[in-house]
Residue, then its C-alpha position, 0 to 999 in steps of 0.5 A: x500499499x502506498x501512502x501520500x503525505x501533504x508535506x515532509x513534516x507530516x511524513x516524519x511525524x508518522x515515520x516512527x510508527x510506519x517504518x516497522x509496519x513497512x519493514x514487516x511487509x517488505x520482509x514478507x514480500x521478499x520471503x514470498x519471492x524467495x519461497x517461490x524461487x526455491x519452490x520452482x527450482x526444486x520442481x514443487x507445485x504451488x498448491x501442494x507447497x503453499x507459503x502459508x504452510x511453510x510460515x505455520x512451520x516456521x512459527x513452531x520451528x523458528x528457534x531452529x533458524x539460527x545459523x541457517x539461512x532462510x533458503x536453507x530452511x525453505x529447501x529443507x522443508x520442500x525436500x524432506x517429509x516424515x518418511x524421507x527422514x525416517x529413511x535417511x536415519x534408517x539408512x545411517x543406522x545401517x551404515x554404522x552397523x546399528x539395528x534400527x527400530x521405530x523406538x529409535x526414530x521416536x527418540x530421535x525426533x524428541x532428542x533432535x527438537x530444538x537442536x542446530x544443524x540440518x537433519x543429516x548433521x543431527x542424525x549423525x550426531x544422534x548416532x554418535x551419542x546413542x551408539x551404545x543404545x542401539 
């Protein structure tokens, strides 16, 4: 939304209030553009991967965003679903000579929540930390 002012004085008078709202809208627009770009590059359908779903996911997982870019988060969200995560973890278990179980996955999900890094890094750290358990 574009706003017109009668003078520079009026514009300056409301700038403190306006700049926060304006900055939020600009950031949201840039996130949407990046999201659409990543989705297109990865060949994902717009109706299956709406921006609103990603934003909802980010609200619950925002604490994990540290040390990762928004693009890395988007790519991770687009590329991995729960089944792929299980398959990746199972493969890492077998590669490390460990016996796979559903209990291991449940424990991993609880352990990984709130930890930094991408899923592969977290799974590798989980296997090292729990080698004696499995």
